C-alpha positions as CSV (number, residue, x, y, z in Angstrom):
1,S,0.2,0.2,0.0
2,E,1.3,3.5,-0.7
3,A,1.4,3.9,3.6
4,T,3.9,1.0,3.4
5,V,5.6,2.2,1.0
6,R,5.6,5.7,2.8
7,R,7.0,3.8,5.8
8,D,9.5,1.9,4.0
9,I,10.8,5.3,2.5
10,K,11.2,7.1,5.3
11,A,13.1,4.0,7.0
12,L,15.4,3.9,4.3
13,A,16.4,7.6,4.8
14,K,17.2,7.3,8.1
15,E,19.6,4.9,7.3
16,G,21.1,7.1,4.7
17,K,20.0,4.6,1.9
18,V,17.8,7.0,-0.1
19,E,17.2,10.5,0.2
20,Q,13.2,11.5,0.3
21,V,12.1,13.7,-3.0
22,L,8.6,15.0,-3.7
23,G,7.0,12.0,-4.5
24,G,9.2,9.5,-4.2
25,A,13.1,9.0,-3.4
26,V,16.4,8.9,-4.8
27,L,19.4,7.6,-4.2
28,P,21.7,9.6,-1.8
29,R,24.0,12.1,-3.5
30,T,27.7,12.0,-3.0
31,I,29.9,14.7,-2.6
32,D,32.3,12.8,-4.4
33,F,33.2,14.7,-7.5
34,S,35.8,13.3,-8.7
35,F,36.1,11.8,-12.7
36,R,36.9,8.2,-12.6
37,T,33.8,8.1,-9.8
38,K,31.6,10.8,-12.2
39,E,32.2,8.6,-15.4
40,T,30.7,5.6,-13.9
41,R,27.4,7.1,-13.3
42,N,24.8,7.3,-15.6
43,I,26.5,6.3,-18.4
44,E,24.3,5.6,-21.5
45,S,22.7,8.6,-20.0
46,K,26.1,10.7,-21.0
47,R,26.5,8.6,-24.6
48,I,23.0,9.8,-25.4
49,I,23.6,13.0,-24.6
50,G,27.3,13.3,-25.8
51,R,26.4,12.6,-29.6
52,L,23.2,14.7,-29.4
53,A,25.6,17.4,-28.6
54,A,27.9,16.8,-30.7
55,R,25.2,17.2,-33.5
56,L,25.5,20.6,-32.6
57,V,29.3,20.8,-34.1
58,S,30.4,21.5,-37.2
59,D,33.7,21.3,-38.9
60,G,35.8,24.7,-38.6
61,D,33.8,25.4,-35.1
62,V,36.1,26.9,-32.3
63,I,34.2,25.2,-29.0
64,Y,34.6,25.3,-25.0
65,L,34.2,22.1,-23.5
66,D,34.5,21.7,-19.5
67,S,36.4,19.4,-17.7
68,G,33.3,17.6,-16.7
69,T,32.3,13.8,-17.8
70,T,29.0,14.5,-19.7
71,C,31.6,16.8,-22.2
72,F,34.0,14.0,-22.4
73,A,31.3,11.9,-23.4
74,M,30.8,13.9,-26.6
75,T,34.7,13.0,-27.5
76,P,34.2,10.3,-29.7
77,F,31.7,12.1,-31.8
78,L,33.8,15.4,-32.3
79,K,36.6,13.2,-33.4
80,E,34.4,12.3,-36.7
81,K,34.8,16.5,-37.1
82,R,37.7,17.9,-39.0
83,D,39.3,21.4,-38.2
84,L,38.0,21.9,-35.3
85,S,39.8,24.2,-32.4
86,I,38.9,23.2,-28.8
87,I,39.1,25.4,-25.9
88,A,39.9,23.1,-22.4
89,N,40.7,22.4,-19.2
90,S,40.8,18.9,-18.8
91,A,44.1,17.2,-19.5
92,R,42.2,13.7,-20.1
93,L,40.2,15.0,-22.7
94,A,43.2,17.0,-24.3
95,L,44.9,13.4,-24.3
96,E,41.3,11.8,-25.7
97,L,41.3,14.8,-28.5
98,D,45.1,14.4,-29.5
99,C,43.6,12.9,-33.2
100,P,44.1,14.7,-36.8
101,G,41.9,17.4,-37.7
102,I,41.3,18.5,-34.3
103,E,43.9,21.6,-32.4
104,V,43.2,21.5,-28.5
105,I,44.0,25.1,-26.6
106,L,44.7,23.7,-23.2
107,L,44.3,26.2,-20.2
108,G,47.2,26.7,-17.5
109,G,46.5,26.9,-14.1
110,T,46.3,24.7,-10.8
111,Y,46.2,21.2,-11.8
112,R,43.8,18.5,-9.8
113,P,44.8,14.8,-10.0
114,D,41.7,13.7,-8.9
115,R,39.5,15.5,-11.4
116,L,42.5,15.6,-14.1
117,D,41.7,19.1,-15.1
118,T,43.5,22.4,-14.4
119,V,41.6,25.6,-12.0
120,G,42.5,28.9,-10.4
121,P,44.0,32.6,-11.4
122,L,46.3,31.1,-14.4
123,A,43.2,29.2,-15.9
124,L,41.2,32.3,-15.9
125,A,43.6,34.5,-16.7
126,T,44.2,32.3,-20.1
127,L,40.6,31.6,-20.7
128,D,40.2,35.8,-20.6
129,H,41.8,36.4,-23.4
130,L,39.5,33.8,-25.9
131,R,35.9,35.1,-27.5
132,G,34.0,34.0,-30.3
133,Y,33.8,30.1,-29.5
134,T,30.5,28.0,-28.7
135,A,30.4,26.8,-24.7
136,F,29.8,23.6,-23.9
137,I,28.8,23.8,-20.0
138,G,27.8,20.6,-17.8
139,A,26.6,20.9,-14.3
140,D,26.3,19.0,-11.0
141,G,22.9,20.5,-10.5
142,L,20.4,22.1,-11.3
143,G,17.5,24.4,-9.7
144,T,14.8,27.1,-11.6
145,D,15.5,29.5,-8.6
146,F,19.5,29.0,-8.2
147,G,20.5,28.2,-12.0
148,V,23.4,25.7,-12.9
149,T,25.6,25.3,-10.4
150,A,28.9,23.8,-9.6
151,G,30.2,21.6,-6.8
152,D,32.8,23.7,-6.3
153,V,34.0,27.5,-6.3
154,E,36.7,27.0,-8.4
155,S,34.9,25.0,-11.6
156,A,32.2,27.4,-10.7
157,A,34.6,30.3,-11.5
158,L,36.1,29.5,-14.2
159,Y,32.9,27.8,-16.2
160,R,31.2,31.3,-15.2
161,L,33.9,33.1,-17.4
162,A,33.6,30.6,-20.1
163,V,30.0,31.3,-20.2
164,D,30.5,35.1,-20.2
165,H,33.0,35.1,-23.2
166,A,31.1,32.8,-25.4
167,R,28.7,33.8,-28.5
168,R,26.4,30.7,-28.1
169,N,26.1,28.4,-24.4
170,I,24.8,25.3,-24.6
171,L,24.3,23.4,-21.3
172,V,24.7,19.2,-21.4
173,A,22.6,17.9,-18.6
174,D,21.4,14.2,-17.8
175,H,18.0,13.5,-16.0
176,S,19.6,13.2,-12.5
177,K,20.8,16.9,-12.1
178,F,17.2,18.0,-12.5
179,L,16.7,16.7,-9.3
180,S,18.2,19.8,-6.8
181,P,20.9,22.4,-7.1
182,S,24.3,21.5,-6.0
183,L,26.4,24.3,-4.1
184,V,27.6,27.0,-6.3
185,K,25.9,28.9,-8.8
186,I,27.5,28.9,-12.0
187,V,25.2,31.3,-14.1
188,D,21.3,32.0,-14.0
189,F,19.4,30.1,-17.0
190,G,19.1,33.4,-18.6
191,A,22.6,32.7,-20.0
192,I,22.0,29.4,-21.4
193,D,20.8,29.1,-25.1
194,C,20.0,25.5,-25.8
195,V,19.7,22.4,-23.2
196,V,20.5,18.9,-24.2
197,T,19.9,15.8,-22.0
198,D,18.5,12.7,-22.2
199,R,15.0,12.2,-21.8
200,R,12.2,14.8,-21.7
201,P,12.3,16.9,-18.6
202,A,9.4,16.9,-16.2
203,G,6.1,19.3,-17.0
204,D,7.4,21.7,-14.3
205,W,10.7,21.9,-16.1
206,M,9.9,22.4,-19.1
207,E,7.3,24.8,-18.5
208,F,10.3,26.7,-16.7
209,L,12.5,26.1,-19.7
210,S,10.1,27.4,-22.0
211,S,9.2,30.3,-20.3
212,V,13.2,31.8,-20.1
213,G,13.4,31.1,-23.8
214,L,15.5,28.1,-24.1
215,E,15.7,25.3,-26.5
216,V,15.8,21.9,-25.1
217,I,17.2,18.7,-27.1
218,Y,16.3,15.1,-26.0
219,P,15.8,11.5,-27.8
220,T,12.7,10.5,-28.5
221,D,11.7,7.4,-26.2
222,N,11.2,4.7,-29.4
223,E,15.0,6.0,-30.9
224,Q,17.3,5.3,-27.8
225,G,19.1,8.3,-28.2
226,E,19.9,8.0,-32.2
227,V,17.6,10.9,-33.3
228,P,17.4,14.3,-31.3
229,H,13.9,15.8,-30.3
230,S,14.0,19.5,-30.4
231,E,11.4,22.0,-28.2
232,S,11.9,25.9,-29.1
233,P,9.6,28.0,-27.2
């Protein structure tokens, strides 16, 4: 019965095995934001997003990719492009894209071994000299009243600058990121032009995204991520 389910969820929440949310429960969110840990989560969702997002990139483009695992999922599909220039602060991404037809501009800075990326004043100073690119930005969480968020201050600062200098900004986020915001705001949704995700967001989210003028790209239910569906305001 519903009453039994509610009691079971409450008991599991007290034990820390689930987190109660409106309408049910989700697995507890972890504070481990290391690249190796994050790349094991929602693998298929990120592959779908990576394919859809890469279709927004044309030969000869200049793009910024953040150091998250969702942007990293774009790399197999970007290798099919030609004459790309990619701005990145991820050492892992730079090594993965070491192939003909792709130039990687790697931002210097303080190296974080757990995340395989660079951050800090030097990374910000280098990025401050760059313009005219399309930015692909991931998130650790999303909130209608708080915007696009990251789990730490340094990542948020770098991604915020990347968004500020870009000519177009594309948010790549799987369905789990719509559950709640993370610690630090990157930008408001007004700074984003398009959202790419692995499934159609819930009705309240779709209403919100439409109200702020965002195009939402997601796969159709019966095409397993191969053909995108787009909803524009």
